C-alpha positions in Angstrom: 33.5 -4.3 -40.6 30.3 -4.4 -39.1 27.6 -5.5 -41.0 24.1 -4.1 -40.7 22.6 -7.7 -39.2 25.5 -7.4 -36.9 24.5 -4.0 -35.6 21.0 -5.1 -35.7 22.0 -7.5 -33.6 24.1 -5.7 -31.1 20.7 -3.3 -30.9 18.7 -6.2 -29.9 19.2 -6.0 -26.3 18.8 -2.0 -26.3 15.2 -2.7 -28.2 14.3 -5.4 -25.8 14.8 -3.4 -22.7 13.1 -0.3 -24.4 10.0 -2.8 -25.2 9.9 -4.1 -21.6 10.5 -0.1 -20.3 7.7 1.1 -22.7 5.0 -1.7 -21.3 6.1 -1.3 -17.9 5.4 2.3 -17.9 1.9 2.1 -19.8 0.9 -0.7 -16.9 1.9 1.7 -14.3 0.3 4.5 -16.6 -2.8 2.3 -16.3 -2.4 1.3 -12.8 -3.0 5.3 -12.4 -5.7 5.9 -14.5 -7.6 2.9 -13.3 -7.0 4.4 -9.8 -10.4 5.9 -9.2 -12.0 3.9 -11.6 -14.6 3.5 -8.5 -15.2 6.8 -7.3 -15.6 7.8 -11.1 -18.3 5.4 -12.0 -20.5 7.0 -9.3 -24.3 8.2 -10.1 -24.7 11.5 -10.1 -28.2 12.0 -10.2 -29.6 10.2 -6.9 -30.6 12.1 -3.5 -28.0 13.4 -1.3 -28.4 13.0 2.4 -26.5 14.3 5.3 -25.6 14.9 9.1 -23.2 17.3 11.0 -23.7 18.6 14.7 -24.6 21.6 13.5 -26.5 23.0 10.4 -26.9 26.6 9.4 -29.4 27.4 6.9 -28.4 30.8 5.4 -31.3 31.1 3.0 -30.8 34.4 1.5 -26.8 33.3 0.4 -28.9 30.4 -0.9 -26.0 27.7 1.0 -26.5 25.6 3.9 -23.2 25.2 6.6 -22.9 21.7 8.0 -20.1 21.6 10.5 -18.8 19.2 13.3 -18.4 15.8 11.7 -19.9 16.2 8.4 -21.1 13.2 6.9 -22.5 13.3 3.1 -23.9 10.3 1.0 -25.4 10.4 -2.5 -25.7 6.9 -3.0 -22.7 4.7 -2.3 -20.6 7.9 -2.3 -19.6 9.2 1.1 -17.8 12.8 1.9 -16.5 13.2 5.4 -15.3 16.4 6.5 -14.8 18.8 9.8 -17.1 21.6 7.3 -19.3 21.8 4.1 -20.6 24.3 2.7 -23.7 23.5 0.4 -24.7 26.1 -2.2 -27.8 25.5 -4.1 -30.6 27.1 -6.1 -34.0 27.8 -5.6 -36.3 27.6 -8.8 -39.1 26.0 -7.6 -37.1 23.0 -6.0 -34.2 22.9 -4.2 -31.1 22.4 -6.7 -27.8 21.5 -5.1 -24.9 23.4 -7.0 -21.4 22.5 -4.8 -20.5 21.4 -1.6 -17.2 22.7 -0.2 -15.3 20.6 1.9 -12.5 21.3 4.4 -10.8 19.7 7.6 -9.7 16.1 6.3 -11.9 15.4 3.8 -12.4 11.9 3.1 -14.6 10.7 -0.2 -15.0 6.9 -0.3 -16.9 4.4 -2.7 -16.4 1.1 -2.2 -12.7 -0.4 -1.7 -11.5 3.1 -2.9 -10.9 6.2 -0.7 -9.6 9.8 -1.7 -8.0 12.0 1.6 -7.0 15.6 1.5 -7.3 19.3 3.0 -10.0 20.3 1.0 -12.6 19.0 -1.8 -14.8 21.1 -4.2 -17.9 18.7 -5.9 -19.0 20.6 -8.6 -22.7 19.1 -9.1 -22.9 20.9 -12.7 -19.5 19.6 -14.3 -20.2 16.3 -12.0 -16.4 17.0 -11.1 -14.4 16.4 -7.8 -11.2 18.2 -6.8 -9.5 17.8 -4.0 -6.4 19.7 -2.8 -3.7 19.5 -0.4 -2.0 16.3 0.8 -3.7 14.0 -1.7 -3.7 10.3 -1.0 -5.8 8.1 -3.0 -6.4 4.0 -2.0 -7.6 0.9 -4.1 -7.0 -1.8 -2.0 -3.1 -1.6 -1.6 -2.3 0.3 -4.5 -1.4 4.1 -3.4 -1.0 7.4 -5.0 -0.1 10.8 -3.4 0.0 14.1 -4.9 -1.1 17.8 -4.0 -4.1 17.5 -6.3 -6.7 15.1 -7.3 -9.6 15.4 -10.3 -12.2 13.0 -10.3 -14.2 13.4 -13.6 -17.7 11.4 -12.4 -19.3 12.2 -16.4 -16.0 10.3 -18.4 -14.5 8.1 -15.8 -11.2 10.2 -15.9 -9.4 10.7 -13.0 -6.1 12.7 -12.4 -3.5 13.3 -10.0 -0.7 15.9 -10.0 1.6 17.6 -7.8 0.9 21.5 -7.9 -1.6 22.3 -5.6 -0.5 24.5 -2.4 0.2 22.1 0.6 1.3 19.4 -1.7 2.8 16.2 0.9 5.8 16.3 -1.5 7.9 19.3 -1.3 8.9 18.3 -5.1 5.7 18.9 -6.6 5.6 15.1 -7.8 3.2 12.4 -7.8 4.5 9.2 -6.1 2.4 5.8 -5.4 2.8 2.6 -4.9 1.3 -0.6 -7.0 1.7 -4.2 -5.6 3.0 -6.3 -7.9 1.2 -10.0 -8.4 3.4 -12.4 -7.2 1.7 -16.0 -9.4 1.1 -17.0 -6.1 
């Protein structure tokens, strides 16, 4: 006949495994959360500089189309793409509302970079959204998915697999995190 103490002892290895698994999952989730912290801590109030092979001002539509090796910087945040459309408002001074980028979009800041098929930098909401074959790298850690949303206000970033053109046919996020080997 087993006693309650015997049942607790028998359950100990399973409980230890469950606690270890939960801690590992929490560490991985924390690493996914931290993955875009450098980009997410960006100051959104700085001036925006740009360069491109061709610039077309569409004044009536209140937008500027940049094409050919587009390079846009704001402080230490850099966006590169084949083509961008910059929407602005004109109320005495020009204010950028959003940047839509397509064609091999890359956003970098420090040692962190994100790549995708297209991106939108919404200046009013202070959010960068990248879609299609998204890859987020920080050092040697990598996350891939269908969509990346970087909230520059809160510093929270998320990757999910639910965008058209996702690299993963099953619509899931995947990644690789390096483990400290203690050397």
